[in-house]
N, C-alpha and C positions, 0 to 999 in steps of 0.2 A: 406434534411436538415441533417447536420452532426455536431457533437460536438467533440472537443478535450478534452479527459478525462485525468485528472492528475493521476499519481501514487503518492506514498508518501514514505518518509523515516521517521521512528520514531527516531528522534535525541536523545530523551530521553523518557523512558517509566517506570514510577513508577506504580506498581500494588499492591493493598491492599487486605486483606482478604475478602472473599465474603460476601455480604449482605444477609439479610433474603431471598431475591428473587434469591439468588445464583449467581448473577452477581458480578464480581469483579470491584470495583471502580478503575478508571484509572486517572493518571495525566501525560499527555504526551505532549512533544513539537514535533509537526508534521510539516514536511516540504514537500510541494508539489513539485513534479518533473515532467518532461514531461512523459506522459503515452501513452494511446492508442487512436484510432479514432473509433467513433461509428456513424453510419448513422441510421435514422429512416424515414420510408415512410408509409403512410396509406396503409392498406391492406384489401383485400376482404375476407381473411381467417376468420374462426370462432374464432381463438385465436391468440394471439401475437406469432411471430416466430423470431428465431435468427439464422443467418448463419455466417460463418467465411469467410473472404476474405484475400488473399495475406499474409497468415501466413508464417513468416520467418522459414527457415529450422532448425534453432537452437532451436526452441521451439518444443520439442518433447512431451511435456505434453499433454495428452488428455484434451480437453475442452468440458464439457457437455453443449450442446446447448439446452437442454430440459427445462422443466418448472421450475426446481430448480436453473437454472442459475440466478445470482443476477440481471441481466438486466431485465429478465421477472418477477422476484419476485418484483422488484421495481415498475414496471408499475401496477401490480396487487395491490400492497399496496396503490398506489396513487388512484386507482379507489375505493378501499375499504374505503379510507378516504373521498370520495365524489366527486372526480374529474371526469368530463365527458370526457374521453379520447377515441378516436376511436381505433379500432384494428390496430396494428402497426407491420411492419416487420423491424427488426433491422439487420444491417450488422456490424460486428466487425472486425477491423484489430488488431489482437492480437500480442503484442510485449513484454509484461511483463511476466516473468515466473510465473506459478501458485505455490501456497503453498510456497511462498518465503518471505512473510512479507513485500512486496512492495505495496500492496493494488491495484493491477491491477484490480481485480474484483470489489472492492469497488469503484474505480474511474469510472468503466464502469456503475455501478449502479447509481452513482451520475449523470453521463451524461444522462442515460436513464430517470431519473426523470426530468432533465431540458428539454430534448427533448420532453418528453410526455407532460410536462406543456405547451410547445410551440404549441403542437397540440390540446390542450384541448379546449373544447367548453364551453360557459357559463361564467357568471360573477363571480361566487363564486369559491374559490379555497383553498384547504388545505395548511397549512404551510409545505413547502418542508423540512425544517429542522426536524420537528417532524416526518414526514413520513420517512425520511432518517434514523433517530435514531432507528426507529422500525425495520429496516432491518439489520443494521450493524454498529459497533462502529465508523469506519473510514469515513463513507459516509457523514455525515454532514460537517466534516472538509474538505473533498475534493470538495464539492460544493463551499465552501468558497475559498479554495486555499491559496497560500502564506505561511507565517509562522503562525502557529496556536497553541494555547494551547487547548488541548482537555481533558475534565474532565468528571467524572461520568461514564456513559455507552457510552460516546461519544456525548451525547445530549447537553452538555455545551461546546460551541465553542467560544473561545475568540481570535479575530485577534490580532496578535502581529506585531510590526514593522518588515517589511520584512528583513530577515537576509540573505544577499547574500555575494558575494565576495569570494566564494570558490567553489571547486568542490569535488565530492566524487568518489573515486574508489570503485566500487561495484562488489562483487564476489558472485555468486549464485551457490552453489554446485549442483551436479547431483541428489540430494535427497531432498525431502521436509519433512515437519512435519505437523501433524494435530493440528490446533489451540486448539480445545477442549482437546486433549491429553496433550498438553503443560500446559494448565491451571490446569488440574487434577494433573499433576506431581508437579506443583508449590504448590498446596494445600498439597499434600503428603509430600513435603519437608519442610513444615512449613513456607511458605511465605518468601523465601530467598531474600536478596538484591543482585542486580547485581553489577559487577565491575564498579568502578567510573573512569571516564576519565576527567582529568583537562585540558589537552593540546588540546584546541579547537580553531577554527578560531575566530578572533577578534569579528566578528559580533555575535558570539554565547557565548561570555564571560559572558553576564548577566545570562545565563541559566546553567553555569557550577557549579558543575561537572555534566556531562552527564552520564547516565547509562541506562541499560535495565534489569529490575528485572526478566524477563523471561529467561535470558541467562542461569542461572544454571539449570533450569528445562529442557530447550531445549537440553543442552549439556548432561544432565543425560539420556534423552531419546535417543539421537543420539550422542554417544561418538566421532564419526568422526567430528562432528561440532566443538568440543573443539580442536581437532587436527588441523583442518583447521584454526581456529582463531589463534592458537599458531604459525603455520607456516606462515600465512599471516603477522602477527605482526613482526616476525623475518625478513621476506623478505623485508617488507616495512620500518622497523625500526620506527614504530609509533603505537599508540593504534588502536585497531580494535573493533568496536561495531557491535551489531546485531540489525536488524530492525524487529519490530513486534514480532511475535512468531517464527521467523526464516523461512528459514535458510539463508537468505541473510546477508552478512557481508560487512562492509564499513569502509573506513578510509578517513580522510580529507586531501585535498591538496589545495595549494594556487591558482591554476589555472587549466583549462582544459588541457593545454599542459603538465603540471606537472603530472596530473593524467593519461593522455594517455601514457606518457613516462614510468611511473611506471607500468602500465598495460602491456606494451610491455616487460619490464624487468622481470616481474614475471610470464609471461604467460607459459613459458616452465615448470617451477617448479610446478605451479598449475595444469597444464594439466597432469603431471605425478602423482601428488597427487590424482587427481580426473579426469580421462579421460571423465567422463560424465558431466563435468561442463556445466551449462546452461547459464551463463552470466559472462563475465569479461569485464567491460567497465567503463564508467564514467557517472555520472549524475550531473546536475547542479540545484541549487534551482530555482524554478519558482514562480513568484509573482501571478500566475493566478490559478483560480479554473477551473470549466467547462466553456468553451467558445464555442459559436455556430458560425458556419461559413456556407457559401453557399456550394453547392455540389463541 
């Protein structure tokens, strides 16, 4: 049994000062995009296991397949919530750069929950959304898919009318950022607001202006990110936004062909700026969350 796991782009991300429990309330417009593929098979092993298959050569980032991987944590959380799930072996086709703000790992965890639920025994079953929120902020939204408003810690997920009809050129530099470190810097800087973008595709007009409040903190921690955003904006002649806590940057285009053409036009300049770039391509909005298919 396999699942197609979505990734995501935070089209807009408002972040507020931390609550008493130290979590930062969020208000984000999240768009699902095509992500990775995860397989799950019953196993005779004592514990769940995870292996990688067919990893593309451009993904140089090490992927921890041990017990702290979100896939394996998701299944443990499901069992802790009362689900009777057999031991599973997962195989992951990794295509989304890590520590990039695109939710590759969160999408994998969402897929793991759906696959584990499909393998579960018994009539009683915990709420997947509640379990997902206990693992990571993006996971409930990625189970849902499409265009979503995500609030609180991510546990409040509101489906929105699917906003499509555009493509995004996405650039992932050769360096990542730690999400906890970005939030710490956000607090140290006094909760700054991110740059506002009014020029958005027609389907996103109801949510304009778009912004990402973690941008100043991320650029403070990694000044190269600010330079990359400036250069990319100059080359593309349009606004550039950051997804999540970074380091992925994106701009809107009317079509995949226009985004592909722009990627070809700026590839040389961006490769010289950052020879270690991890991704330069395009993503399109997906109306789907986790979907299960045959082998």
